[in-house]
KEKE-3310 file (N, C-alpha, C; in steps of 0.2 Angstrom, whole numbers, plus 5000, padded with zeros to 4 digits):
npx = (4749:4734:4728:4719:4725:4738:4736:4730:4739:4750:4743:4743:4755:4761:4752:4757:4767:4766:4760:4771:4781:4773:4773:4785:4788:4781:4787:4797:4791:4786:4797:4805:4792:4793:4805:4811:4820:4828:4822:4825:4838:4839:4833:4841:4854:4851:4849:4861:4871:4865:4865:4877:4881:4873:4880:4894:4887:4885:4897:4907:4899:4895:4910:4911:4904:4910:4920:4916:4913:4920:4921:4928:4932:4920:4915:4903:4896:4905:4902:4887:4888:4894:4886:4875:4877:4883:4886:4878:4864:4858:4863:4860:4842:4843:4845:4836:4824:4826:4829:4814:4809:4809:4801:4802:4803:4793:4795:4806:4801:4799:4813:4815:4807:4814:4825:4818:4812:4823:4831:4824:4825:4838:4838:4827:4835:4846:4838:4836:4847:4850:4841:4846:4854:4851:4856:4865:4868:4881:4881:4867:4865:4874:4870:4858:4863:4870:4858:4851:4863:4861:4850:4852:4864:4855:4848:4855:4862:4851:4848:4859:4857:4845:4850:4857:4848:4842:4851:4855:4843:4844:4857:4870:4883:4882:4885:4899:4899:4907:4916:4924:4937:4943:4950:4942:4939:4942:4931:4915:4909:4919:4929:4920:4920:4931:4936:4928:4932:4947:4946:4939:4948:4958:4951:4951:4963:4964:4956:4959:4960:4951:4955:4965:4962:4963:4971:4988:5001:5017:5018:5008:5002:5012:5008:4997:4999:5004:4996:4987:4994:4996:4984:4980:4988:4985:4973:4974:4985:4981:4968:4973:4982:4969:4963:4958:4940:4937:4927:4909:4901:4916:4928:4923:4931:4930:4930:4942:4950:4953:4957:4973:4970:4970:4985:4994:4987:4994:5006:5007:5004:5015:5026:5023:5024:5038:5041:5037:5046:5057:5056:5051:5043:5039:5037:5026:5017:5014:5011:4998:4990:4988:4982:4972:4967:4965:4955:4942:4943:4943:4931:4924:4930:4924:4912:4910:4914:4904:4896:4898:4896:4902:4896:4900:4913:4914:4907:4916:4926:4923:4919:4932:4935:4926:4917:4912:4923:4936:4953:4962:4960:4964:4977:4982:4982:4993:5002:5004:5010:5023:5030:5032)
npy = (4980:4985:4977:4986:5000:4998:4999:5011:5019:5016:5021:5031:5036:5033:5043:5055:5054:5056:5066:5075:5071:5079:5091:5095:5091:5101:5114:5113:5117:5129:5135:5137:5145:5157:5163:5167:5168:5157:5149:5158:5157:5144:5142:5150:5145:5132:5141:5148:5140:5139:5151:5155:5149:5153:5166:5159:5156:5168:5176:5173:5175:5189:5193:5193:5200:5214:5214:5214:5230:5237:5233:5221:5215:5204:5200:5203:5189:5181:5186:5181:5168:5164:5167:5163:5148:5144:5138:5144:5147:5134:5132:5140:5142:5130:5133:5142:5136:5128:5136:5141:5129:5128:5137:5150:5160:5169:5184:5183:5183:5191:5194:5181:5180:5191:5187:5176:5181:5190:5179:5174:5183:5184:5171:5173:5184:5175:5170:5175:5177:5167:5164:5171:5163:5159:5172:5184:5196:5207:5219:5221:5209:5215:5225:5219:5210:5220:5225:5212:5210:5221:5219:5208:5212:5216:5211:5204:5213:5216:5201:5201:5210:5206:5196:5198:5209:5198:5191:5200:5205:5195:5197:5190:5185:5188:5180:5180:5187:5184:5195:5204:5205:5195:5177:5164:5145:5143:5141:5133:5145:5153:5148:5145:5158:5164:5155:5158:5169:5168:5160:5169:5184:5175:5171:5185:5188:5178:5188:5193:5183:5177:5188:5182:5171:5160:5168:5165:5164:5164:5172:5174:5162:5160:5169:5167:5152:5159:5168:5158:5149:5159:5161:5149:5146:5155:5155:5140:5142:5151:5144:5134:5139:5143:5142:5128:5120:5120:5119:5114:5111:5100:5099:5089:5073:5071:5084:5091:5080:5084:5098:5101:5101:5114:5117:5112:5110:5122:5120:5113:5122:5129:5120:5119:5131:5131:5124:5129:5137:5132:5125:5111:5100:5089:5090:5099:5093:5082:5089:5097:5088:5082:5092:5093:5081:5086:5091:5086:5084:5097:5100:5092:5095:5110:5108:5097:5109:5119:5112:5111:5125:5133:5141:5151:5152:5138:5140:5147:5136:5127:5133:5135:5121:5116:5113:5122:5130:5126:5123:5118:5123:5134:5132:5120:5128:5134:5126:5121:5131:5135:5119:5122)
npz = (5314:5303:5289:5280:5287:5281:5268:5267:5274:5261:5250:5252:5253:5237:5232:5237:5232:5217:5218:5220:5209:5197:5201:5200:5188:5183:5189:5180:5168:5172:5175:5161:5156:5164:5161:5147:5142:5140:5134:5119:5120:5118:5102:5096:5099:5090:5078:5073:5069:5055:5051:5048:5038:5028:5028:5026:5011:5003:5003:4992:4982:4985:4982:4969:4964:4967:4962:4949:4949:4943:4927:4916:4899:4896:4908:4912:4907:4914:4927:4927:4925:4937:4948:4946:4942:4951:4971:4978:4977:4979:4992:5001:5001:5006:5019:5023:5020:5033:5044:5041:5046:5059:5076:5081:5098:5104:5107:5098:5084:5076:5069:5066:5055:5047:5044:5037:5025:5019:5014:5005:4997:4993:4985:4974:4968:4964:4954:4947:4939:4934:4924:4915:4906:4893:4887:4877:4877:4878:4884:4887:4895:4907:4911:4917:4927:4935:4942:4948:4954:4964:4972:4977:4986:4995:5001:5007:5015:5023:5031:5036:5047:5052:5059:5067:5075:5082:5090:5097:5105:5115:5121:5116:5108:5089:5076:5068:5050:5034:5031:5013:5016:5021:5023:5012:5008:4990:4981:4971:4965:4964:4957:4943:4941:4938:4926:4916:4916:4912:4898:4892:4890:4882:4872:4866:4864:4852:4844:4830:4822:4812:4801:4793:4787:4774:4766:4758:4764:4768:4779:4787:4789:4799:4806:4811:4819:4830:4836:4839:4847:4859:4863:4866:4876:4887:4890:4896:4904:4914:4918:4925:4935:4942:4959:4964:4970:4988:4993:4996:4979:4972:4955:4943:4940:4926:4919:4928:4920:4907:4908:4903:4891:4883:4884:4878:4867:4863:4865:4852:4841:4843:4841:4828:4822:4823:4813:4802:4801:4801:4790:4787:4781:4784:4799:4800:4793:4802:4815:4810:4807:4823:4826:4822:4828:4838:4840:4844:4857:4861:4860:4871:4881:4883:4883:4896:4904:4902:4909:4921:4925:4920:4907:4899:4895:4891:4880:4871:4870:4865:4853:4849:4846:4836:4820:4809:4815:4809:4815:4807:4793:4786:4788:4780:4768:4768:4770:4756:4750:4758:4754:4741)
capx = (4744:4727:4730:4718:4729:4745:4733:4728:4747:4752:4740:4744:4762:4758:4747:4760:4774:4763:4761:4778:4783:4768:4774:4792:4789:4778:4791:4800:4789:4783:4803:4803:4789:4792:4811:4810:4827:4830:4821:4828:4844:4840:4832:4849:4859:4848:4851:4867:4874:4862:4864:4885:4880:4870:4885:4899:4887:4886:4904:4907:4894:4898:4917:4912:4901:4914:4926:4914:4912:4925:4923:4934:4928:4919:4914:4895:4895:4907:4898:4882:4888:4899:4882:4869:4878:4889:4884:4875:4858:4858:4865:4853:4838:4841:4847:4831:4823:4828:4825:4807:4806:4812:4799:4805:4798:4787:4800:4811:4795:4801:4819:4814:4803:4815:4831:4814:4812:4829:4833:4820:4828:4844:4836:4825:4840:4852:4837:4836:4852:4850:4836:4850:4859:4854:4857:4872:4869:4885:4879:4861:4867:4878:4864:4854:4869:4870:4852:4851:4868:4858:4846:4857:4868:4852:4846:4863:4863:4846:4849:4864:4853:4839:4854:4862:4843:4841:4854:4856:4840:4845:4863:4871:4886:4882:4890:4904:4899:4914:4920:4925:4946:4943:4952:4939:4941:4942:4922:4914:4907:4924:4929:4917:4922:4940:4939:4927:4939:4951:4943:4938:4954:4960:4947:4953:4969:4961:4950:4961:4963:4948:4960:4971:4958:4962:4979:4991:5007:5021:5020:5000:5002:5014:5002:4990:5001:5007:4989:4985:4998:4996:4977:4976:4993:4985:4966:4976:4990:4974:4963:4978:4982:4964:4961:4952:4936:4940:4920:4904:4904:4922:4928:4923:4936:4931:4933:4951:4958:4955:4960:4979:4971:4974:4991:4994:4986:4997:5011:5007:5003:5022:5030:5020:5028:5045:5040:5037:5053:5064:5055:5052:5036:5037:5031:5020:5010:5012:5006:4994:4986:4989:4978:4963:4960:4965:4947:4934:4944:4941:4925:4922:4932:4920:4903:4912:4915:4897:4891:4901:4893:4908:4896:4904:4920:4913:4907:4922:4932:4919:4922:4939:4935:4919:4917:4911:4929:4941:4962:4965:4958:4969:4986:4984:4981:4999:5008:5005:5012:5027:5031:5032)
capy = (4983:4979:4976:4993:5004:4999:5002:5018:5023:5016:5025:5042:5038:5034:5050:5062:5053:5059:5076:5078:5071:5081:5096:5094:5093:5109:5120:5115:5122:5133:5142:5143:5150:5163:5165:5163:5170:5151:5146:5161:5155:5139:5144:5153:5139:5130:5146:5150:5136:5140:5159:5155:5142:5159:5170:5155:5155:5174:5179:5172:5178:5199:5196:5194:5210:5220:5212:5219:5237:5241:5226:5220:5213:5198:5201:5201:5182:5178:5185:5176:5161:5162:5169:5159:5140:5141:5133:5149:5146:5125:5132:5148:5138:5124:5136:5145:5127:5125:5142:5140:5125:5130:5139:5154:5164:5178:5192:5183:5181:5196:5193:5176:5183:5193:5180:5172:5187:5189:5172:5176:5191:5181:5165:5178:5186:5172:5165:5180:5178:5161:5164:5176:5159:5162:5180:5184:5204:5209:5224:5220:5207:5218:5229:5213:5207:5226:5226:5207:5212:5226:5213:5202:5213:5223:5207:5202:5216:5214:5195:5202:5214:5204:5191:5204:5211:5193:5190:5206:5205:5192:5199:5184:5188:5185:5176:5183:5185:5183:5200:5207:5204:5187:5172:5160:5141:5141:5139:5133:5153:5157:5144:5147:5165:5163:5151:5164:5176:5165:5160:5179:5184:5169:5174:5192:5186:5179:5191:5196:5178:5178:5190:5179:5166:5161:5171:5160:5169:5161:5179:5175:5157:5160:5174:5161:5150:5162:5167:5150:5148:5163:5162:5142:5147:5161:5150:5135:5143:5155:5140:5131:5146:5146:5137:5124:5122:5114:5117:5112:5106:5101:5099:5083:5072:5073:5091:5090:5078:5090:5105:5099:5100:5118:5122:5106:5112:5128:5117:5111:5129:5130:5116:5120:5137:5129:5119:5135:5142:5126:5124:5105:5099:5082:5092:5103:5089:5078:5093:5094:5079:5082:5097:5089:5075:5089:5094:5081:5083:5102:5102:5089:5100:5113:5102:5097:5115:5121:5106:5113:5130:5138:5143:5156:5147:5129:5138:5149:5132:5123:5133:5132:5115:5115:5112:5128:5137:5121:5125:5116:5126:5138:5128:5118:5130:5138:5119:5119:5135:5132:5116:5125)
capz = (5308:5301:5282:5279:5287:5278:5262:5267:5272:5254:5244:5255:5250:5232:5229:5237:5229:5212:5218:5218:5204:5195:5205:5198:5180:5182:5189:5176:5163:5172:5175:5154:5155:5169:5159:5142:5139:5141:5125:5115:5121:5115:5097:5095:5099:5084:5072:5074:5060:5049:5050:5045:5032:5024:5025:5019:5004:5001:5002:4987:4978:4986:4979:4964:4963:4969:4955:4941:4950:4936:4922:4910:4895:4896:4916:4911:4907:4920:4933:4927:4926:4943:4951:4943:4945:4959:4975:4984:4976:4983:4999:5003:4997:5011:5025:5023:5023:5042:5048:5043:5051:5066:5078:5085:5103:5102:5106:5089:5078:5070:5066:5059:5049:5045:5039:5029:5018:5016:5012:4999:4989:4989:4980:4968:4963:4960:4951:4939:4935:4932:4918:4907:4904:4886:4884:4873:4874:4883:4888:4890:4903:4912:4916:4922:4932:4940:4946:4951:4960:4970:4976:4980:4990:5000:5003:5012:5021:5028:5032:5042:5051:5055:5062:5074:5080:5086:5096:5101:5110:5122:5125:5113:5101:5084:5071:5062:5044:5033:5028:5009:5016:5026:5017:5013:5003:4984:4977:4962:4960:4962:4950:4937:4937:4935:4923:4909:4912:4909:4893:4886:4889:4877:4864:4864:4860:4847:4840:4826:4821:4804:4795:4790:4783:4766:4765:4757:4762:4774:4785:4787:4791:4806:4810:4812:4823:4835:4838:4842:4853:4864:4865:4872:4882:4892:4894:4899:4911:4918:4921:4929:4940:4946:4964:4961:4975:4994:4997:4991:4973:4969:4949:4943:4937:4919:4919:4928:4915:4902:4909:4901:4884:4880:4886:4874:4858:4864:4862:4847:4836:4845:4837:4820:4821:4824:4808:4796:4803:4799:4784:4787:4779:4791:4805:4798:4793:4809:4820:4808:4811:4826:4829:4819:4832:4846:4840:4847:4866:4862:4860:4874:4887:4881:4885:4904:4907:4903:4913:4928:4926:4918:4901:4893:4894:4888:4872:4868:4871:4859:4847:4844:4841:4831:4813:4806:4815:4812:4818:4801:4787:4780:4789:4773:4763:4768:4768:4748:4749:4761:4750:4734)
cpx = (4739:4730:4726:4721:4734:4741:4732:4736:4749:4750:4740:4752:4763:4755:4752:4765:4772:4762:4767:4780:4779:4771:4782:4792:4786:4783:4796:4800:4789:4794:4805:4797:4789:4801:4811:4814:4831:4828:4824:4833:4844:4839:4840:4854:4859:4849:4856:4871:4873:4865:4874:4884:4878:4877:4892:4896:4886:4891:4905:4905:4896:4904:4914:4908:4904:4919:4924:4913:4916:4927:4927:4931:4928:4915:4906:4891:4900:4903:4892:4883:4889:4892:4873:4869:4884:4883:4878:4867:4856:4858:4860:4847:4838:4843:4839:4826:4820:4829:4818:4804:4807:4806:4800:4800:4799:4792:4806:4808:4797:4809:4817:4809:4810:4821:4824:4815:4818:4833:4830:4823:4833:4844:4833:4829:4846:4846:4835:4841:4852:4846:4838:4855:4858:4855:4864:4873:4875:4882:4871:4859:4872:4874:4858:4858:4867:4864:4850:4855:4867:4855:4848:4859:4864:4849:4851:4862:4857:4846:4855:4861:4848:4842:4856:4855:4842:4847:4856:4851:4841:4854:4869:4877:4884:4884:4894:4902:4906:4914:4924:4935:4947:4944:4944:4939:4939:4934:4921:4911:4915:4928:4929:4919:4928:4940:4934:4930:4946:4949:4943:4945:4958:4958:4949:4958:4970:4958:4953:4961:4961:4951:4962:4968:4959:4969:4983:4997:5011:5021:5013:5000:5006:5013:5000:4991:5002:5002:4987:4988:4998:4990:4975:4982:4989:4979:4971:4981:4985:4973:4965:4979:4976:4961:4955:4946:4938:4931:4914:4907:4912:4923:4927:4928:4935:4933:4942:4955:4957:4957:4966:4977:4972:4980:4995:4993:4990:5001:5012:5006:5011:5027:5029:5023:5036:5044:5039:5043:5061:5062:5055:5044:5036:5032:5026:5015:5008:5008:5000:4988:4985:4982:4972:4962:4961:4955:4943:4936:4942:4934:4920:4926:4926:4913:4903:4911:4906:4893:4893:4897:4896:4904:4897:4910:4920:4911:4911:4926:4927:4918:4925:4939:4930:4923:4917:4920:4935:4949:4965:4965:4964:4978:4988:4985:4990:5005:5008:5010:5021:5033:5034:5039)
cpy = (4981:4980:4984:4999:5003:5001:5008:5021:5022:5019:5031:5043:5039:5041:5054:5062:5057:5063:5078:5078:5075:5088:5097:5095:5099:5113:5119:5120:5128:5140:5145:5145:5158:5167:5163:5165:5162:5148:5152:5157:5149:5140:5146:5148:5136:5135:5148:5148:5138:5146:5158:5151:5149:5164:5167:5155:5160:5177:5177:5176:5186:5197:5196:5199:5214:5219:5214:5226:5240:5235:5227:5216:5203:5197:5201:5191:5177:5178:5183:5172:5160:5163:5167:5149:5139:5136:5136:5147:5139:5128:5140:5144:5132:5126:5138:5140:5126:5131:5141:5133:5126:5137:5144:5155:5168:5185:5188:5180:5185:5197:5185:5177:5188:5191:5177:5175:5187:5184:5173:5179:5189:5175:5168:5180:5182:5167:5168:5179:5171:5161:5167:5171:5159:5170:5182:5193:5204:5214:5225:5214:5209:5222:5224:5210:5212:5224:5219:5209:5215:5222:5210:5206:5214:5218:5202:5204:5215:5208:5197:5207:5211:5199:5194:5206:5205:5191:5196:5207:5198:5189:5193:5189:5185:5183:5180:5180:5184:5189:5201:5206:5200:5181:5166:5154:5144:5140:5137:5142:5155:5154:5146:5154:5168:5158:5155:5168:5175:5166:5166:5183:5182:5174:5184:5192:5183:5183:5195:5188:5176:5183:5190:5171:5165:5165:5166:5162:5165:5166:5176:5168:5156:5166:5170:5156:5154:5164:5161:5150:5153:5164:5156:5146:5151:5156:5145:5137:5148:5149:5134:5134:5144:5141:5135:5123:5116:5113:5115:5106:5107:5100:5094:5081:5072:5079:5090:5087:5080:5094:5106:5101:5108:5121:5115:5107:5120:5126:5114:5117:5129:5126:5115:5126:5135:5126:5124:5139:5139:5124:5116:5103:5092:5086:5095:5097:5082:5083:5097:5091:5079:5085:5095:5083:5078:5090:5092:5084:5092:5101:5096:5092:5105:5111:5101:5104:5119:5118:5107:5119:5136:5140:5146:5153:5142:5132:5141:5141:5126:5124:5136:5126:5113:5116:5118:5132:5129:5125:5124:5119:5127:5135:5123:5119:5133:5133:5119:5126:5134:5126:5117:5128)
cpz = (5305:5291:5277:5281:5283:5271:5262:5265:5264:5250:5247:5251:5243:5230:5233:5234:5220:5210:5214:5213:5195:5196:5200:5189:5179:5183:5185:5169:5165:5173:5166:5155:5157:5167:5153:5137:5137:5132:5120:5116:5115:5106:5092:5092:5091:5077:5069:5067:5056:5045:5045:5040:5025:5021:5023:5014:4998:4998:4994:4981:4978:4980:4971:4962:4963:4965:4949:4943:4945:4931:4917:4907:4895:4904:4913:4912:4911:4926:4934:4929:4934:4948:4951:4948:4949:4961:4977:4983:4981:4990:5004:5005:5007:5017:5027:5026:5031:5045:5047:5047:5059:5070:5082:5092:5101:5102:5098:5085:5072:5065:5063:5054:5043:5039:5034:5024:5016:5012:5004:4995:4989:4985:4975:4964:4961:4954:4945:4934:4933:4924:4914:4907:4895:4884:4883:4872:4880:4888:4889:4896:4906:4914:4920:4928:4937:4945:4949:4957:4967:4974:4980:4987:4997:5003:5007:5016:5026:5032:5038:5047:5055:5061:5070:5077:5085:5091:5099:5105:5115:5122:5120:5107:5095:5080:5068:5056:5039:5027:5019:5011:5021:5019:5017:5007:4997:4984:4973:4959:4958:4958:4942:4935:4936:4929:4917:4910:4911:4901:4886:4885:4884:4872:4863:4863:4855:4841:4833:4820:4811:4798:4791:4786:4776:4761:4763:4758:4769:4780:4788:4790:4799:4810:4814:4818:4829:4838:4842:4848:4859:4865:4869:4877:4885:4894:4898:4905:4917:4921:4927:4934:4944:4952:4962:4971:4980:4995:4996:4985:4970:4960:4950:4939:4929:4917:4921:4923:4909:4900:4907:4892:4880:4879:4880:4867:4860:4861:4856:4842:4838:4841:4830:4817:4818:4816:4801:4799:4800:4790:4783:4786:4784:4798:4806:4796:4800:4814:4819:4811:4818:4830:4827:4824:4838:4848:4843:4856:4867:4864:4868:4882:4890:4884:4894:4907:4909:4910:4922:4930:4923:4910:4897:4890:4890:4882:4869:4865:4865:4854:4845:4845:4837:4823:4807:4809:4814:4810:4810:4795:4784:4782:4782:4769:4760:4767:4760:4746:4753:4756:4743:4735)
residu = (MET:SER:VAL:GLY:LEU:ALA:THR:ALA:ILE:LEU:ALA:THR:VAL:SER:VAL:GLY:SER:ALA:THR:ALA:ILE:THR:ARG:GLY:HIS:GLY:ASP:GLY:LEU:SER:VAL:ALA:ALA:LYS:ASN:PRO:LEU:VAL:ALA:GLU:ARG:ALA:TYR:LEU:GLY:LYS:VAL:ARG:PRO:ILE:THR:VAL:LYS:VAL:PHE:THR:ALA:VAL:ALA:PRO:GLU:GLN:ARG:VAL:LEU:ASP:GLN:ILE:VAL:THR:PRO:LYS:ALA:GLY:ASP:ALA:PHE:ALA:ALA:ARG:ASP:ALA:LEU:ALA:HIS:GLY:ASP:ALA:LEU:ARG:GLN:ILE:ARG:ALA:ALA:ARG:ALA:ARG:ILE:ALA:HIS:LEU:ALA:ALA:PRO:THR:GLN:LEU:ALA:ASN:ALA:ARG:LYS:GLY:MET:LEU:ARG:SER:ALA:SER:GLY:LEU:ILE:ARG:ALA:LEU:LYS:ALA:LEU:HIS:ALA:LEU:SER:ASN:ASP:ASN:ASP:GLY:ARG:HIS:LEU:MET:SER:HIS:VAL:ASN:LYS:ALA:GLY:LEU:ARG:PHE:SER:SER:SER:ALA:GLN:THR:PHE:LEU:THR:ALA:VAL:GLY:GLU:ALA:PHE:ASP:ALA:VAL:HIS:ARG:GLY:ALA:PRO:LYS:HIS:VAL:GLY:PRO:HIS:MET:LYS:THR:PRO:ALA:THR:ARG:THR:SER:TRP:ILE:PHE:ALA:ALA:ASP:ARG:SER:CYS:ALA:ALA:ALA:ALA:PHE:LYS:LEU:ALA:ASP:ILE:HIS:LYS:TYR:ASP:GLY:VAL:GLN:THR:LEU:SER:ALA:ALA:GLU:SER:TRP:ASP:ARG:LEU:TRP:GLN:LYS:GLY:LEU:ASP:VAL:ALA:GLY:ARG:LYS:LEU:ALA:ALA:ALA:PRO:ARG:PRO:THR:ALA:GLY:THR:LYS:LEU:PRO:ARG:ALA:LEU:ARG:SER:ARG:LEU:HIS:ILE:LEU:ARG:TYR:GLY:ALA:LYS:LEU:PHE:GLY:GLN:GLN:LEU:ALA:GLY:PHE:HIS:ALA:ALA:SER:TYR:SER:THR:LEU:THR:ARG:THR:GLN:ASN:GLN:ILE:HIS:ASP:LEU:GLN:PRO:SER:MET:ARG:ALA:LEU:GLY:LYS:GLU:LEU:ARG:ARG:TYR:GLY:ALA:VAL:ASN:CYS:GLY:GLN:ILE:VAL:ALA:LEU:TRP:GLY:GLY:ALA:LYS:HIS:LEU:LEU:VAL:THR:PRO:GLN:ARG:LYS:HIS:HIS:LYS:THR:VAL:SER:ALA)
# end
């Protein structure tokens, strides 16, 4: 075989192989082009875990809204703090950014737009609640919480509908959203709501405390101690019983390590009450000093509660340990009455 013939054959084989390879790639692209269902399913495979994150973020927020349909005292503040300072805003923002980053096939473009619009609606509703952090008018606040809550619920339903339409278009089962009766882990949102409610319940117990200011009788002193004992015990027990977050932002150590302070304060007032009954000046003096020394710890606990997002609870606890409302002032007057 001549060199020229061999070269010609080799060139022919090379060209044929290159053509075959090119056709192979072309066939792969044409399959996707001829069968857009492949691209749609691939897109939804990426979107599915993102939508699950949105459902998971929405669920605790929606449960808070369900619980304030018939509000209790302080629920306006509890709902505001839980909805605004929970993890949902951060989680939904991250999910929306990921959906925006994914290019959708033509048939799913409208569903993608619906998911993006509704996620933006969820974000706006939560930001509106965050802007109410300094609103101390309960009635005014509840009105705004209800309005933002309606917008949030509407956007959540729109998101759910858009997800359902996207998966129905390719005959795939949509991700299950978290229903109102499904068990979910405790979250930052649920803990903040429980904490604010606990402090509000305790503050309600202490509502009559100031009518004993300056009243120098044994009966007033005992009533004062009894109210503080009950109030701090209610707050301490309820906070201890609130399920701690196992998902998202967990309770920081600085907060966890101080939660016992409330029940310890209740214990001290119980001991002081016993000191009044026993007319023991030494017991009264000792517990009085211990209560006084507890005040900075109460303020530190209040600061940590506010930092975590339980703003109203933190303000209440800080007020209990505040300089303008010293727990010890009336008691010192009562000591003179007992010792006399």
